C-alpha positions in Angstrom: 59.7 -62.5 27.3 57.6 -59.7 26.2 61.0 -56.8 27.0 60.7 -54.7 29.7 60.3 -51.6 27.3 57.5 -52.9 26.1 55.6 -53.8 29.0 56.1 -50.9 30.5 55.5 -48.8 27.7 51.2 -51.2 28.2 51.7 -50.5 31.7 52.2 -47.0 31.4 49.5 -46.4 28.5 46.8 -49.6 29.3 44.2 -46.7 29.5 45.0 -44.5 26.9 45.7 -48.0 24.4 43.0 -49.5 25.3 40.2 -46.1 24.6 42.0 -45.8 21.2 41.6 -49.4 19.8 38.3 -50.5 22.0 35.8 -49.2 19.0 38.0 -50.3 16.3 35.8 -52.1 14.0 37.3 -55.8 14.0 34.7 -57.1 11.6 36.8 -57.3 8.5 39.1 -59.7 10.2 36.4 -61.8 12.5 34.8 -62.5 9.1 37.7 -64.7 7.9 38.6 -66.2 11.5 34.7 -67.3 13.1 33.4 -69.1 10.5 36.8 -71.8 10.5 35.7 -72.1 14.3 33.6 -75.5 15.2 30.9 -73.6 16.8 29.9 -72.2 20.5 34.0 -73.5 20.4 36.8 -72.4 23.0 38.5 -69.5 21.4 41.6 -68.0 23.3 42.3 -64.4 22.5 46.5 -64.6 23.4 47.5 -60.8 24.0 44.9 -59.6 24.3 45.3 -55.7 24.8 41.9 -54.2 26.0 39.8 -57.9 25.7 38.0 -56.1 22.9 38.3 -58.7 20.6 37.4 -61.4 23.3 34.3 -59.8 24.3 32.9 -59.9 20.6 33.7 -63.7 20.1 31.5 -64.0 23.6 28.9 -62.0 22.2 28.8 -64.9 19.3 28.0 -67.5 21.8 32.0 -69.0 21.8 34.0 -70.0 25.4 36.6 -67.4 25.8 39.4 -67.0 27.5 42.2 -64.5 27.7 45.9 -63.4 28.3 48.3 -60.2 28.5 50.8 -59.6 29.7 50.6 -56.4 30.5 48.9 -56.8 34.2 47.5 -53.2 33.9 45.7 -54.0 30.4 44.5 -57.7 31.9 42.9 -55.8 34.2 41.4 -53.1 32.8 40.5 -56.1 29.9 39.2 -58.1 33.0 37.1 -55.0 33.7 35.7 -55.2 29.6 35.3 -59.3 29.5 33.4 -59.5 32.3 36.0 -62.8 33.7 39.4 -63.1 34.8 42.3 -62.6 31.9 45.4 -63.9 33.3 49.2 -61.9 33.3 51.1 -64.5 31.6 52.9 -64.2 28.0 53.8 -66.9 25.4 56.4 -68.1 26.3 54.8 -69.4 29.3 51.7 -70.6 27.1 51.8 -74.3 27.6 48.2 -75.4 27.5 48.2 -79.2 25.3 45.1 -79.8 23.1 42.7 -77.3 24.6 41.6 -74.6 22.1 38.8 -74.5 18.3 40.9 -71.3 17.7 43.3 -68.6 19.1 43.4 -65.3 17.6 46.5 -63.5 17.9 45.9 -59.8 17.0 48.7 -57.7 16.8 50.3 -59.3 19.8 53.8 -61.8 18.5 54.5 -58.6 16.7 55.5 -58.2 20.2 57.6 -61.3 20.6 61.1 -61.4 19.6 62.3 -62.7 16.0 64.2 -65.6 17.7 61.4 -66.5 20.4 59.3 -67.2 17.6 59.8 -70.2 16.3 59.6 -71.7 20.2 56.0 -69.4 20.3 54.7 -70.7 17.4 55.2 -74.3 18.6 52.8 -73.3 22.3 50.6 -72.4 20.3 50.8 -75.2 17.6 50.1 -77.5 20.5 47.7 -75.5 22.2 45.7 -76.4 19.0 42.9 -78.9 19.0 43.5 -80.8 15.9 41.8 -79.2 12.5 42.1 -75.5 15.2 42.8 -72.6 13.6 45.5 -70.3 14.3 44.9 -66.3 13.5 48.4 -63.9 13.5 48.4 -60.4 12.6 51.7 -58.8 12.0 53.2 -55.1 10.7 53.8 -55.3 7.7 58.1 -55.4 7.3 61.4 -57.5 7.5 63.0 -55.7 10.1 63.3 -55.4 13.9 62.7 -52.4 15.5 61.7 -50.4 19.0 59.3 -47.7 17.5 57.7 -45.3 20.4 58.7 -47.0 23.2 57.6 -51.1 21.3 59.8 -53.3 20.6 58.3 -54.8 17.0 58.9 -57.9 14.8 57.6 -57.7 11.2 57.0 -60.1 8.7 56.3 -60.4 5.6 54.6 -63.6 3.6 57.6 -65.3 2.6 59.7 -64.6 6.6 56.0 -65.8 8.0 56.2 -68.6 5.9 60.2 -69.6 6.1 59.4 -69.9 10.4 56.1 -71.9 10.3 58.0 -74.0 7.7 61.3 -74.9 9.7 59.9 -74.8 12.8 56.6 -76.3 13.3 54.3 -78.9 11.8 51.4 -75.7 10.9 50.2 -74.8 7.5 49.2 -71.6 5.9 45.7 -72.0 6.0 45.3 -68.2 4.0 47.4 -65.1 3.9 46.2 -61.3 3.0 47.2 -57.8 3.8 45.1 -55.2 5.1 45.7 -51.5 6.3 46.3 -50.0 10.0 41.8 -49.3 11.2 42.6 -46.5 13.3 42.5 -42.7 12.4 45.9 -41.6 10.7 47.2 -45.0 10.6 45.8 -45.4 7.1 49.3 -46.4 5.5 50.2 -48.9 7.8 50.1 -52.4 6.2 49.1 -55.5 7.9 50.4 -58.8 7.1 47.7 -61.8 8.3 47.3 -65.0 8.3 45.1 -68.4 9.3 47.3 -71.3 10.3 46.4 -75.0 10.8 47.8 -77.8 11.8 49.3 -79.8 8.7 49.9 -83.3 9.3 48.9 -85.2 13.1 51.6 -84.6 16.3 
């Protein structure tokens, strides 16, 4: 489960968090992800926060599903997306062969490191064959608490080790990017696109 600390943070700060993220320019990441998805395909925005990204995907003609662990965020996201956003965690994901793409933007980083292998297997199972999974983590090597939220930071090597040891996913591409929020320019992110490396 996402820790109570992190969930409490998002439930108490849902409106502020939504306001601070809803207009962030994510176009550089969309340009990496969307061309890999079947036109009009089904995208899951997993840990969707404000549903900023899900709403954009929907505008581009994709079928969209979304969930967030925070009830308060899911309620705001449902309004923004004009459809129901489920209240759920990564650990509860049990879909099989359902999505052309799964988008985990700044969401998996709240999963404790020891639970990531199981979560990646759940994400792998939810993807259709040749589906694409996008993930992003703060760049680093530690598990830490910052401003009331718990984070698992990863580097290319740590992500690669995790994927290779526990899943049938493989990394199509990884790259680093700078945080797009004002005042956060010094924060680096690890981004990656993954797909199933062989038939299950």
